C-alpha positions as CSV (number, residue, x, y, z in Angstrom):
1,X,-29.7,39.9,68.2
2,X,-27.2,40.2,70.5
3,X,-24.8,43.3,71.1
4,X,-21.8,43.9,69.4
5,X,-19.1,44.0,72.7
6,X,-16.3,42.2,73.3
7,X,-18.2,40.3,76.4
8,X,-20.5,38.9,73.8
9,X,-18.0,37.0,71.9
10,X,-16.8,33.5,73.3
11,X,-13.7,33.2,71.4
12,X,-10.7,35.3,70.7
13,X,-7.7,35.2,68.6
14,X,-4.7,38.0,68.3
15,X,-4.6,39.0,64.7
16,X,-1.2,40.9,63.7
17,X,-2.0,43.5,61.3
18,X,0.7,43.3,58.2
19,X,2.1,46.3,56.1
20,X,0.4,45.0,52.9
21,X,-3.2,45.0,55.0
22,X,-3.1,48.8,54.5
23,X,-4.4,50.3,51.4
24,X,-3.7,53.7,49.6
25,X,-6.2,55.4,52.0
26,X,-3.6,54.5,55.2
27,X,-5.9,52.1,56.9
28,X,-6.7,48.3,56.7
29,X,-8.6,47.7,53.4
30,X,-12.1,46.3,53.5
31,X,-11.3,42.9,52.1
32,X,-8.8,42.2,54.5
33,X,-11.4,41.9,57.5
34,X,-13.0,39.1,55.5
35,X,-9.5,37.4,55.7
36,X,-9.5,38.0,59.5
37,X,-12.9,36.5,59.9
38,X,-12.0,33.3,58.2
39,X,-8.8,32.9,60.0
40,X,-10.2,33.1,63.5
41,X,-13.2,30.7,62.4
42,X,-10.8,28.1,61.1
43,X,-8.4,28.3,63.6
44,X,-11.4,27.7,66.2
45,X,-12.5,24.7,63.9
46,X,-8.9,23.4,63.8
47,X,-7.7,24.1,67.5
48,X,-11.0,23.2,69.3
49,X,-13.1,21.3,66.9
50,X,-10.3,19.0,65.7
51,X,-10.8,19.5,62.0
52,X,-7.9,18.3,60.0
53,X,-7.8,20.9,57.1
54,X,-5.4,18.4,54.9
55,X,-7.3,14.8,55.5
56,X,-10.8,15.6,56.8
57,X,-13.5,13.8,54.8
58,X,-15.7,16.9,55.8
59,X,-14.7,20.5,55.3
60,X,-16.4,23.8,55.6
61,X,-17.2,26.1,52.7
62,X,-18.4,29.8,52.9
63,X,-21.6,30.7,51.5
64,X,-22.4,33.9,52.7
65,X,-21.0,36.7,54.3
66,X,-21.5,40.6,55.6
67,X,-19.4,43.1,57.3
68,X,-20.2,46.4,58.9
69,X,-17.2,48.5,59.2
70,X,-17.4,50.9,62.2
71,X,-13.6,52.4,63.0
72,X,-10.3,52.1,60.8
73,X,-7.3,50.1,61.8
74,X,-3.8,50.2,60.4
75,X,-0.4,48.8,60.4
76,X,1.1,48.0,62.9
77,X,-2.1,47.7,65.2
78,X,-2.7,44.9,67.1
79,X,-6.2,43.6,66.8
80,X,-8.3,40.8,68.3
81,X,-11.0,38.8,66.3
82,X,-14.0,37.7,68.4
83,X,-16.0,34.7,67.5
84,X,-19.3,33.1,68.4
85,X,-21.8,30.9,67.1
86,X,-25.1,32.8,65.9
87,X,-27.3,29.9,64.5
88,X,-26.4,26.4,64.5
89,X,-28.2,23.8,62.0
90,X,-27.6,20.2,61.0
91,X,-25.2,21.0,58.3
92,X,-24.3,24.7,58.8
93,X,-23.2,27.5,61.3
94,X,-23.7,31.0,61.1
95,X,-20.7,32.8,63.0
96,X,-20.8,36.2,64.5
97,X,-17.3,37.7,64.1
98,X,-15.9,41.0,65.3
99,X,-12.7,43.1,64.9
100,X,-11.6,44.7,68.1
101,X,-8.5,46.9,69.1
102,X,-6.0,45.2,71.4
103,X,-7.7,46.5,74.4
104,X,-11.2,47.9,73.2
105,X,-14.7,46.7,73.8
106,X,-16.3,48.4,70.6
107,X,-15.4,46.5,67.6
108,X,-13.9,48.2,64.5
109,X,-15.9,46.1,62.2
110,X,-18.2,43.2,62.9
111,X,-20.0,40.8,60.5
112,X,-21.3,37.3,60.2
113,X,-20.6,34.3,57.8
114,X,-22.1,31.2,57.2
115,X,-20.3,27.8,56.6
116,X,-21.7,24.8,55.0
117,X,-20.1,21.5,55.9
118,X,-19.6,19.2,53.0
119,X,-18.0,16.2,51.8
120,X,-14.4,16.9,50.7
121,X,-14.8,15.0,47.6
122,X,-18.2,15.6,46.4
123,X,-18.9,19.0,48.0
124,X,-22.4,17.7,48.9
125,X,-23.6,19.0,52.5
126,X,-23.4,16.8,55.1
127,X,-24.1,16.7,58.8
128,X,-21.7,18.7,61.0
129,X,-19.3,16.1,62.7
130,X,-20.0,15.3,66.2
131,X,-16.5,16.9,67.8
132,X,-17.1,20.0,65.7
133,X,-20.8,20.4,66.6
134,X,-19.6,20.1,70.5
135,X,-17.2,22.9,70.0
136,X,-19.7,25.0,68.2
137,X,-22.3,24.5,70.8
138,X,-19.6,25.6,73.3
139,X,-19.2,29.1,71.7
140,X,-23.0,29.6,70.8
141,X,-24.3,33.0,71.7
142,X,-27.4,31.3,72.8
143,X,-28.1,27.7,73.8
144,X,-28.8,25.9,70.5
C-alpha cells in the first residue's frame, strides 16, 4: 500500500469549508468528508476525463467507501483534496482520497471509494469509456 502523504497523490482540488460543515463539536462533521471525496473524484472525471454528467450514456456510481480520520478541520479552514487511482479494472476504479490542510503534507483524513461505471438508463455495469480510462491511468498510484 502506498503512503498517506501529499506527494503520493496525483491530482488536487482546493476545498472551501462552509459554515454548515461544522457540527456541534466545533469541527467538520465526519460525513462531510465523503462529500469532499465525491467532489474531487467527480471534478476529475468531468474536467480531465470528459464526463458529461447531464448527457453521458455512462455514469459512475459509488458502491463502497471508507474513511480514516486523523485530525480535525473546522470552518473557515482552507483544505485540499488529493486524489489518485489505487486500482483500475475494466468496469470500476478504486480511488485513494485524502483531505489535507492548505499547506500540510499529512492528511487530516484519508480513505478510498469505488466507482462502478454503468449504463445511465439501465444501471448495468459497462466498460470504462476510453477517454475516462486514459485520464484515470494518468493518476494511477502504480502503473495499471
